[in-house]
N, C-alpha and C positions, 0 to 999 in steps of 0.2 A: 486272162481266162474268161470265157464267156459264161454269163449267168442270166437267169430269168426268174420271174416270180412263179412259184409253185404252190398250188392250193394244198393244204395239209389237213383240213377239216373245219368244223364249225367252232365258233367262239364257245358255244355251250359244251364242247368236248373237253375243254380245260376247266377244271373246277376253280372257283374263286380261291385265291391264296394257295393255289396248287400248280401242278406242272403235268405236262404230257411229254413223252419222249418220242422223237422222230428219228428213226434209224436211217443213216445214209452211208454211202460207200466211203465217205471221209470221216466217219465217226458219228456218235449220237449227238443230237441237238435237243436241249431241254427248252420247251416252250412254256413260259410262265404267264399266269393271269393274276394280276394284282387285284386288291379289293375294289379299286376304282375302275375295273374292267380293262385297264391298259394291258397290252400283250407285249412280252419281251422274249427274245430267243438268244440263248448262249450255248456254246459247246458244253456238253454235259460232263465237264471235268473241272474240278476245283484247281486253281493254279498252285495250290500248296502241295497236295499229294494225290491229285487225280480223283478225289471223291465225287460221287454222283450228285451233282447239284440238284437234279430233279427230285431227289429224295429229301432235300432240305426243307427248312421252314421259311415260307415267304412272309415277309413283313414289310409294309410300305412298298418301296421299289427296290428291295434288297432280298437276298436269300442267304440263309445261314447253312453252310456245309454241314452235313450230318456227321462227318468224321472228326473234325477238329475245331468246329465252331467258327471258321473264318466267315466273315460277312462279305458278300460279293454284290456290287451294284448291278441291278438288272439292266439298266440303260447302257452301261459301258463295259461291264465285265470286270471292272477294277476292284481289287481287294480294298476294304475300307479299314479305318482305324490305323493301328500300328503295323498291320500286315501289308505286304507289298506283293504284287503279282497281278496278272490279268488273264482272263479267259476270253476267247473270241466271241464277239457279239455278232449276231446274224440279223440283217435287216428284216423287219416284219411289218405287215400292215393288215388291216381288216377291210374287206370290201363285201358289203351286203351280208354281213354275219359270218363270212368265211375268212379263215386265217391263211395268209400267204407269206411264204418265206422266200427271200432272194437267195437262190442256191446256184452253185456252179453246175454246168451241164453234167459233169462227172458225178456229182453228189446226188443229182435229182433222180437218177435211175433207181435208187434204193428207197427214196422217200415215199 
């Protein structure tokens, strides 16, 4: 599948220790900003029961799902602790203060 880097907004658009949702044709993507200004992107669905990770609490480089308190690693989408499961991680980078996601051509139309 062909993909490319798509600009989705400014770093300042995502609050510290918060998230922004990007809607695509392949589902919502949660873009997170950690306290150290690192940016991460995951499918906006907890691997447990599909809870909206974008509404969770960001701490360190993890997010806690608002439904059942599963902790998900922002770097890899892996559930932490005794829980097991994974949500898809999306490549993300910052260039000149802009956030770019690596999206498939099919998903980019809705971004």
